[in-house]
N, C-alpha and C positions, 0 to 999 in steps of 0.2 A: 615249618617255615610259619610266622608272625604273620597276623594280613597284613600289612602293608608292604611285606616281600613279595607275598600275594599278587595283590593290588599293580604292582611296582611292573613286575613277569607280564601280568596281560597286559600293561600300558604295553610293553618291551614286545609283543608278540609272544609269546613262549608258553607252554602249559600246563600252568600254573598247578592243577591239581596230580598231573603225572610228576614232577620233578619234589613234589611234598612228598609222595611218596619213597622217596629215594633218599635218604641222607648225604648230605652235601657240605664241606666244608663250610666254616662260618665266617672266612672270608668271601664265600658267592653270593652271599648273601646281602653283607655290606656292598657291593662292588652292584649287584642288581639293583639298590635301592639307592644307588649315587648316578645309575641310567638315569633311574628313574625320575629321580631328580633334574639330572639335563635336558628330559624331555619334554620334562613339566615346565620346565624353569621357559623354553624353546617355546614351545605353545602359549603360553604368557605371552612372552615378548610376540610371538606375531598376533597374537590375539589383542595386545594394550595399544601396536604401533600404529603414528597415524594414517591415514588414507596421504594418496600421495599431495600435495602441497600443487595445485592447480599452477600453472605459467599464467602471470598477465602480462597484458599488452594492452597501453595506457592508449583509449580510442578518444579522450577526448576531454577539458577540464570544466565544474562545474561555474560556472557561469552567470545562474538564480538561483534562490532558496524561497520558495512563496506556503503558508500557510495559507488557508480557509476556512477560517475559523466558522460560519455560517455558510452554509449549504445555498451558492449562488449569489452573496456575496462579494464583495472584492475583498482581494488575495492580499495580507500582511509579508511583505517580504521581509526577509531575516542576512541575516550576515552568517548563522550555524543555525543547527537544528539537532534534535534529540530526532534517532531516526526507530519509534516502537513498532510493533507487532501491526498496529493500526495508524502505521503513518505518522509523519512529523510535530513534532510536537520541541515546544519554546518555553519554560517555564510551563506555567497554565494554561498558554494560548495553542489549544491541539487541530489540527488539521480535520475539517468537518463534523467537529462533536456538537455543533450546534442546525435547530431544525423547522424553516419556520412549516408551522402546518394548517389544515383547515379543522372548523371543529369538531370532524365525525374523526382524525388523524393521521388523516392523508397529506403525502408533505404536499408543499409548494415549493418551486423553483422559478425560475427565469423562464422555463418553457409553460406557464401558465400565467406567469408576475415578471417581464422583462424587465421592468425597473427594480427591481433587487441588484440589479449591479449597480445601481447607482449606490449603495448601501457602503458606507468606507469604514473602516474600523482599526480602528488604533488600542494597542495593547500596554497599557501601565499599571503600575501596581497592583497585579491581581483582579486587574477591572478589565474588560472590553469598553469603547469608548465607541459607540456608534450615529454616523453623521448621515444624512440624506436632505437633499432640493426639502426646501417647505415645510421643513417640520426639526423642534430643539432636537438638540443635542438628546442621549441614553449613556448614560454610564449603568453597567450592568456587571456585577459582581463575576466571577468567571468562576465561584463555589455556593448550587441554591442550598437553601435548607430544606433539608430531611422530611421537612414539613407539607411540604408544597409538593403535590399530588402527581403523582404518575402516570403517562398519558401512555397509550395506546395507539402508537405510528403502525402506516404504514410505507414501502419502500417499495415503488417498484413489482407493488406483490406480496413483499417479504412485510413480516410484524416484525416489532424492532420497538420496545421502550425508548421514552425519553423524561427528563426531570422535566416541569412546567415551570418557566420560567417568572411567571408570577403578570397580574394583571397589567402591573407600568407596560412590561415587553411588551405583551398581549397589545398593547393598545394603544403601541410607537407606531406597530407595523402595521394595524388597522388603519392611519391616520396616514400614514404616508403609502399606502398603496389604495385606497378609497374604494374597496371593490366588496369585500365580506368583512367578517370576522377574526381575524388570526392568533396565532397564538404563535412561540417560542418553547421549543421544549433544547433541554441539554442529557447528550449523553452521558455516562459517569462509569468510570472503566470497570465498576464490578457488576454492569451489566452486558448481556448477552449479544454481543454481537450477531448481523447479518453472517451468515455461513455460504461461504463460496459456491456453493454448490448449487444453494437456493438461488443466488443473483443470475447466473448466465449460465452455466451450463454445468451436470453432474461429473463432468471431465475434469473440471479443476482442480486444482492441489487445494489442502483442505487449508483455510485460514475464513479469519474475523472481519469485518469493518462496520463502522459507525454510521456514516452516513452519505461516504463518497456514494459513487454510482457502484464501483465495481471494486476497487482493487485498493490499496493504500496508498501507493504510491504511481504515480503517473506521471514517464520520460519523456520530452520533445526537445528535439538537435535546432538550436539556432539556426543551421544551414536548411534544416526542412520547412520551415517557416522562410527562408531568405526564397525556398525553390517556389512555393505556393506562390507569392508573392510576383513572379515573375510572369504568372500565369493569370492576375488577378489585375484592373484598373484599377482601384478600390484596394488599397492595401488591407493587409490585416494584421492584427494583433498579434502576442503571443496570450492579450486577456480575451480574447476570443476560445481560446480553450484550454487555459484554466492548469497547467500543469502544475507539480510539484516541485519540480530539480529541470535547469534547462542549461543545458550541455552546449559550449562551443568546442570548437578546433577539430570536427568532422565532417563528414561529407554529406548531403539532405540522403536521409532517410536512413541509414546509415546505422542508426536507431534500431529497425527494424531486423540488424542480422545481431541482435546485442542476445543472450540469453541469461546469464549470470555476469553480475556487477562488484566488484568492490572501487566503494565509495568512501575514501574515510576508513573508521574498520566497520564500516555496515556493508553487510552482501545481502545484494537484489538476485531475488532469481523471476527471469518474465513469464507473464501471466499469461498474454494475451494482446493483437493492438487490438486501440480504444477507437472501435466504434461511432463516427462522429453523425451525431442529430441535429435536430431545430434551432437546438441553441443554442451553436454554434452562429449560428446571424443575429443574434444578441447586439447589441454595438456597445462595446461596455462604455462608450461616452456617451449614449444620451438614453442607452436605457430600449430603444425605439429594435421590435425585432424587423426586419424583413421577407424571412424566409425563403432569401436565396444566397446569397453572398454569403460567405465560405464552401457553403453546403455543395452547389450547382458546380464548380471549378473542381471543387474536390475529388468528386461523382463522375467529372472526366477524365481523372486518373490515376486515382485513388485505393479501386476497388476490387476485392480481395482476389487472389483466384479460384477459378471454376471451385476446386476441390475441397474448398474451403465456404461457399456460400451457406451451407448447414449452419455456422456460427454467426455469421455475419448479415449475409441475407443482401441486403443492395445498400448499406451503408460505407462511405467510402474511412477509411483508415488513417490516423493521424494521431501519431505518438501512441506509445508501447505501456504499457499497466504489467507494475512487476509486484510482486511480495517481498515481503520481509525477513530473510532467511538468518540475519546473525544481527543484533539488535547495537546501536552503538550510536557514534554522532557523525556529523560531517557540516564540513561551512565551503561557502564562495570561493574557487579557486580549487580547489580539493583536483587532484587529479583523478581520470574517471576508468582504472582499470577493468576488460572484459576479463575475464576468467577462463581460461581454455585448456 
């Protein structure tokens, strides 16, 4: 019997060596090959067969999409966006792809310079237009010349690169903040992002981000904000919490239970809850930090389970971080489906 016939018999569990020593009719070899082909075909079908499609349960609707081009500055609301592995994008407008730094490369956010939240941004003709109280507006191209220097930056103790945006941008932020010299840098897609396991915990799934705190996407529901505001005299705004995706039509903090989501044709997977810090106490309208609310109210009822204190410590939780499992696009009005 030939090699193909022997292989077929082995696949079928027959002792090929013993059978080859005893002549058999020609038809037997043909039959064996036929059976082997069926067996191989069945095996290949099983391997190629897609995994069982998860059931979809609508849990809400997208009411707002927001991109924050410069970390800690105002967001830009969009009606639709692409969702990339590094977050939302609309044209060349990317989420947290620009960063204010000190001259030594350390990040500057509204935690150190609360008035950064007063910088508003519009996007047109592949340029960002930055406006802030007391200074002239500045137009910034969304692509920097390759001749601009690369800066070594540091975000929460993790190193990352940034393309310097030039002296005009540096002087603009320095003139506005009036505290010390600052520079503006831009992340480029060919650069190495910050690894998830270095940002928060070695137990996180593998992904990269540019300049966001923790993950590519942050989701909060309108109901959760409404619940918080029932407990506060001065109402908080969604701008205090800076989510990328706002969801309506669900109950308060229902987003805590959403593990995998489908929005548009984008698949998202929960990373962890968002631990809140002093940044939430910066008033988005005045740029004044009071270091108390809404953080104190959140601490009164949104602390983690004791079993998770090693992750979140004493930070209250508000909003959920997600990574992007399948890229695609989404728009305001899209149903939000939980995949179960």
